[in-house]
C-alpha positions in Angstrom: 185.0 178.7 141.8 184.6 174.7 143.4 181.0 174.7 144.4 180.2 176.2 140.9 182.2 173.8 139.1 180.2 170.9 140.9 177.0 172.8 140.4 177.3 172.6 136.4 178.7 169.2 136.0 175.0 167.8 136.5 173.4 170.0 134.3 175.8 169.2 131.5 175.4 165.4 132.0 171.6 166.1 131.9 171.8 167.8 128.9 173.5 165.4 126.9 171.7 162.7 128.2 168.3 164.7 127.2 169.6 165.0 123.7 170.8 161.6 123.3 166.8 160.5 124.3 165.8 162.9 122.1 167.8 161.5 119.0 167.1 158.1 120.4 163.2 158.8 120.2 163.2 160.6 117.3 162.4 164.0 119.0 163.5 166.8 116.8 166.1 165.0 115.2 166.8 164.2 111.6 169.7 161.9 111.5 168.0 158.6 112.3 164.5 159.6 111.0 162.5 156.6 110.4 162.3 155.8 106.6 158.5 154.7 106.8 157.7 158.3 108.3 158.5 159.8 105.2 155.5 161.2 103.3 154.6 159.4 100.1 154.1 161.1 97.3 150.3 161.1 95.2 149.6 158.8 92.9 148.9 159.8 89.1 145.6 158.6 88.6 143.3 155.9 90.5 140.9 153.0 89.3 137.9 153.6 89.6 136.4 150.0 87.9 136.9 147.2 87.8 136.8 146.6 91.6 139.1 144.4 93.5 137.9 140.9 93.6 135.3 141.4 91.4 133.2 138.5 88.9 134.0 139.0 85.2 131.4 137.3 82.7 133.5 136.7 79.6 130.9 136.9 76.8 131.0 140.6 78.4 133.3 143.3 77.9 135.1 144.6 81.1 135.2 148.3 81.5 138.0 150.1 82.6 137.8 153.1 84.4 140.6 155.7 85.5 140.8 159.3 87.1 143.8 161.5 86.8 144.6 163.2 90.2 147.3 165.6 90.0 146.8 167.9 86.8 150.1 169.0 86.4 151.7 165.9 85.5 151.0 164.9 81.8 150.8 161.5 81.3 152.4 160.3 78.5 150.9 156.2 78.1 149.1 154.4 80.2 149.4 150.3 79.4 146.8 147.6 80.6 147.8 144.4 81.2 146.3 141.1 82.4 148.3 138.1 83.8 151.5 140.3 81.6 149.4 140.4 78.2 149.5 144.3 76.5 145.5 144.4 76.1 145.1 148.3 75.6 147.1 151.3 75.3 145.5 154.6 76.4 146.6 158.4 76.5 145.7 161.4 78.8 143.1 162.8 76.6 141.2 158.9 77.0 141.2 157.3 80.8 138.8 154.7 80.0 138.3 151.3 77.6 136.4 148.5 76.8 138.8 145.3 77.4 137.9 141.9 75.6 138.7 139.0 78.5 136.6 136.5 76.4 140.2 134.3 75.4 140.9 134.2 79.1 140.1 130.7 81.1 137.9 131.5 84.5 139.9 132.0 87.3 141.5 134.9 89.1 143.5 137.3 86.9 145.8 140.0 87.9 145.5 143.2 85.8 148.3 146.0 85.8 147.9 149.6 85.1 150.9 151.0 84.3 151.3 155.0 83.6 154.2 156.6 81.7 155.0 160.6 82.6 157.7 162.7 82.4 157.8 162.8 86.0 157.5 159.2 87.0 156.5 155.9 86.1 153.8 154.1 88.3 152.1 150.8 88.6 148.9 149.7 89.8 147.1 146.8 90.3 143.8 144.9 90.8 142.6 140.8 91.0 139.4 140.1 89.2 138.0 136.7 88.7 137.0 135.4 85.6 133.9 132.8 85.7 132.6 130.4 83.1 131.0 131.2 79.8 128.4 128.6 80.0 125.6 127.7 81.9 125.5 124.2 83.6 123.1 121.6 82.5 121.3 120.3 85.2 121.2 116.7 86.1 119.6 113.8 88.4 119.7 110.7 88.7 118.2 107.0 88.0 119.2 104.1 90.7 119.8 100.5 88.3 121.7 97.9 90.9 122.3 98.2 94.8 125.4 96.2 96.5 126.5 95.8 99.7 129.2 98.0 101.2 130.7 98.0 104.6 129.3 100.8 107.0 132.3 100.9 109.0 134.2 102.5 105.6 134.5 106.0 105.9 134.7 106.3 102.1 137.5 108.7 100.5 138.2 107.2 97.4 137.0 104.9 95.2 137.9 103.0 92.0 136.5 100.1 90.2 138.6 97.5 88.3 137.3 93.4 86.7 134.6 93.4 89.6 136.3 94.8 92.9 136.3 98.2 93.9 139.5 99.7 95.1 138.6 101.9 98.4 140.8 104.3 100.9 139.0 105.3 103.6 139.9 107.8 106.1 139.4 109.1 110.1 142.4 108.7 112.5 142.8 104.7 113.7 140.3 103.8 110.7 142.2 104.4 107.9 142.8 101.9 105.4 143.6 100.8 101.8 141.0 97.9 100.5 140.1 95.7 97.8 136.6 95.1 98.0 134.2 92.1 96.1 131.6 94.8 94.3 128.7 91.8 94.3 129.2 90.8 98.0 131.0 93.6 99.9 133.7 91.5 100.9 137.2 92.7 101.7 139.5 90.8 99.6 143.0 92.7 100.6 143.2 95.1 103.3 146.3 97.5 104.5 146.1 99.6 107.6 147.3 103.4 107.5 149.2 104.2 110.3 147.1 105.7 113.0 148.8 109.1 113.0 147.9 109.5 109.5 143.8 110.4 108.0 143.5 108.5 104.7 142.5 110.5 101.8 141.4 110.1 98.1 143.6 107.2 96.1 143.8 106.5 92.3 145.5 103.5 90.3 147.8 104.0 87.6 150.9 102.4 85.7 150.0 99.5 88.6 150.4 101.4 91.2 148.2 102.9 93.9 148.2 106.2 94.9 146.9 107.4 98.3 147.2 110.5 100.3 146.1 112.0 103.4 144.7 114.9 105.0 146.9 117.3 106.7 150.2 115.1 106.7 151.6 116.0 103.2 152.4 113.1 102.4 151.0 109.9 100.6 152.1 106.4 100.0 152.6 104.2 97.0 151.5 101.0 96.7 152.3 97.7 94.4 148.5 97.3 92.8 148.8 93.4 93.5 150.4 92.8 96.8 149.4 96.6 98.4 153.1 96.1 99.7 154.4 99.5 100.1 156.8 100.9 97.6 157.7 104.8 98.3 156.2 107.6 99.7 155.4 111.1 98.4 155.1 114.6 99.7 153.3 117.8 98.1 153.1 121.2 99.6 149.1 121.7 99.6 148.1 121.9 103.2 145.3 119.1 102.6 144.8 116.3 100.7 141.1 115.5 99.1 140.6 113.6 96.1 142.5 111.9 93.4 142.0 110.6 90.2 144.4 110.0 86.9 143.9 110.8 83.0 146.9 108.0 82.3 149.5 110.9 82.2 149.0 113.3 85.0 147.2 112.7 88.5 144.7 114.9 89.6 144.1 116.1 93.1 142.3 118.4 95.2 142.4 120.3 98.0 138.4 121.1 99.5 138.8 124.4 97.3 138.2 125.4 93.4 141.1 124.3 92.5 142.3 121.1 90.5 146.2 120.1 90.7 147.6 117.8 87.3 150.5 116.2 89.6 153.5 114.1 88.1 153.4 110.9 89.0 157.2 110.5 90.1 158.0 113.7 92.0 154.3 114.1 92.7 155.2 118.1 91.5 152.7 120.3 90.2 152.4 120.4 86.4 149.6 122.8 86.1 146.5 123.7 87.4 142.8 124.8 87.0 140.2 126.5 88.8 136.7 125.7 88.8 133.9 128.3 88.0 130.2 128.0 87.2 128.8 131.1 85.2 128.6 133.0 88.8 131.3 132.1 91.2 134.3 129.7 91.9 132.9 126.0 92.7 135.0 125.3 95.8 134.8 122.0 98.6 135.7 119.8 95.4 136.2 116.4 96.8 136.5 112.5 95.8 137.3 112.4 91.5 136.5 110.8 88.8 137.2 111.0 85.0 134.4 109.6 82.6 134.5 110.0 78.8 136.8 112.9 79.1 134.8 114.8 82.0 135.9 115.1 85.2 133.2 114.4 87.6 133.6 115.5 91.3 131.8 115.7 94.7 131.3 118.3 96.7 131.6 117.6 100.1 128.6 117.9 102.9 126.9 118.0 99.7 124.5 116.0 97.6 125.8 117.4 94.4 128.1 116.2 92.1 130.2 118.5 89.2 130.5 117.6 86.0 134.0 119.6 84.8 136.0 120.3 81.3 139.2 119.5 82.4 141.1 121.3 80.2 139.2 124.8 81.4 138.0 124.2 84.2 134.4 124.9 83.5 131.5 123.7 85.0 129.8 121.7 82.4 126.5 120.1 85.0 125.5 119.9 88.1 124.0 116.4 89.1 121.4 116.5 92.3 121.8 113.2 94.1 119.7 114.3 97.1 117.2 111.3 98.5 119.8 108.3 97.4 120.3 107.4 100.6 117.0 105.3 102.2 115.8 106.4 105.3 115.8 103.1 106.6 119.4 102.9 105.9 120.3 105.5 107.9 122.4 104.8 111.3 123.9 106.7 113.6 127.1 107.5 111.8 126.1 108.0 108.9 128.3 110.3 107.4 128.4 112.6 104.1 127.7 111.7 100.3 131.3 110.5 98.8 132.6 108.2 96.3 132.3 107.6 92.4 134.0 104.6 90.5 133.4 104.2 86.6 133.4 100.6 85.0 134.9 101.9 81.4 134.2 98.2 80.0 130.6 97.8 81.0 129.8 101.9 80.9 128.9 101.3 84.8 128.9 104.2 87.6 129.0 103.5 91.2 128.5 105.7 93.6 128.6 105.7 97.8 129.0 107.3 101.2 130.9 108.0 104.3 129.8 104.9 106.6 126.8 104.2 104.3 125.9 100.5 103.6 124.9 100.5 100.5 126.9 101.4 97.2 124.6 102.5 93.8 124.9 101.9 90.1 123.4 105.1 88.9 122.6 106.6 85.5 122.6 110.3 85.4 119.6 111.6 83.9 119.4 115.1 82.1 116.4 117.4 84.1 
């Protein structure tokens, strides 16, 4: 008996150990089964159209096509909503609809399709992009005057007031805030940014100058006359690019197709617009200027200025500025076209570029 007793214990231990390991690994075990491995119930229907992230022309009705997948389940009704707004209600005998999207502004929208049946309620969603219903006008330019510009200035923000340009410059170790005599190019007032900051766009509002930075998510508010730092501002955008203002809000770009309307006190987002032409979103939006109610934006790495309706985000026009920089004015550090300023009193528009030796007064001419 002693030998038998000694022999049985390891077998029991081995069996117990195997059972525990089986339970831990989920083999033949239901007690600790993983919920993620449970079989998902099949959907009642699927969306045939629209496709996810499809571009939608608001001048045309949007065809919605659904397919029922389970014949045995009766669908009582189907709701079609875009951004929460109920647009159509369908029933089992008609699984398609023509949806009017003409009242929606350009931008990315979410269509939610909700089915109601005696068995379950199910929701499906698809993203879509509504484009502008306007074909942009095409413009060129005429040079009216030229002025000297510091070719060591990596121009990020540009504004005009009473014969002076206010200019924010960028690059690490080179970023600054400047007040410059337009006629002579002389720097009247200058303030360096700490070397850890890459300066970006500027705007003047309420006797203050706001200047943002590239990836630090911090900006600076200066006294307009003394350039003394009054406070810092902080924002959630991963990048800061261009600024302007409409007298109430500061408008900000971040290199995408979105323009943010920021509160001047807390620098929080009051609203935003998505910028689209009649084909797709228009991205790389950079330096901004508001002229006679139209928003003008440089597109980074291009020679294009786009004209934007600030209420809707629709592109109204595109200005081709190619060839404005003469070949004899180029030098090894020359960089992209950037910088728009407006002299409201005399109805003059000024443009320049990063490290460019000239500022140009221009007139935009329709092609």
